[in-house]
N, C-alpha and C positions, 0 to 999 in steps of 0.2 A: 868302635867306636872314634870320633874325631875329635881333636884336639888341638890346639895351637900353641906352637914352640918359639918362645922368643930368645934371638939369638944374640941378646945384647944383655947389658947388667939392667935391673930394676932395682930404683931405687926405693928403699923404706922411710916412713916417716920417721925412726928412731936414728936415721945418719948411715947405717949400714946398707948395704945392697945385696942383691940377688945376685950371684953370677950367673951368666949367660947358661940357658937351658932350663929357663923355667916354664911349667907348661900351665896353659890356660884351658879350663874346660868348663863348659856350660853345665849352669845349675837348674835354670829355668828360665824363661821367655815369655815376654808377655805383648803380644797383639794388639792395639786400638782398634780393631776393623769399624766399630762405628765412626770412627774419627778419619778416617779413610779419605783424602782429599787429592786429586789431580794426579792419581794413580799411585799415593805412596801413603803406607801404613805406618803410623809412628809406634816405634818399640822400645820396650826395657828389657834387658838382659842381664840375669844375674848370673856371674861366673865364682868360681874357686881359682886360686894359683897356687900351683906346688911348685917347691924348688927343683923340682925333677920327675922325669918320668918313674924313677924309681921311689920316690918320697909317696908320688901317689898310687904306685901299686904295692907301696908295704902300708898303706894306710895310714899314714899320717895328717896330721891336722894341716888344711890350707895355710898359707903364711895371711898373717892381718896386716894392716899398715903400709900399704902400698901407697908411695908418695906419687909416682908417674902418674896413675890412672886409678880412678872409681871402680871398684870391681866390680859394682853395678853399671850398667852401661845405658844411661838415662837420653832420650834425643836421637834415639836411632831411625831410620827409615827403612823399610821395606816397601819393594815393589809388590803392586798387584798382582803382576805377573809372575813374580819370583814365590811369592804365598800361592798363589795359585797351582804351580807348577812343581816347585822342589819340596824334596822330602823336610822336614822341621832340622832335623839336624845340619844339615847343610845349609840350610835357610839362615839359623840362628849361627852357624860357625863362620860364614859368610861375612854377616854382618859384625860379628865381633872383628875376625881379621882385617875388614878395615878401618874401624875403628883404632886397631892397633896399630894396623901399620899407616898410619897417619901421624902414632907417637914414635914409631920405632919405623921410619923410611927401609924398606927393604931389607931389615931385619926380624921378619917374624914368618913362618911358614905352618901348613897344615899340615898335621901328622895322623897316622891311625896308632891307637894303642890299645 
């Protein structure tokens, strides 16, 4: 399974932060195929954020109240070519990775868990 690791502190709405190493996993994705225009498909992807790979492996609850980003990424765009050729996991991970990279430039990486 693929996930995204954030190599930067993530701020919470409580004023606290998660240290570097938090993990983002895909919960579900929605592609609005009927609204495809100019080779772009609008999409929304829901994610879970865990403090670490270990927290995920131990079955701990996902972290709530992320200030830096909404864990449901709305307004994403998938290309029709990617939608037709990439595996769903890769398609969704790539879309969330791009969104997170704009928030934490060069501080995110795709990992296998």
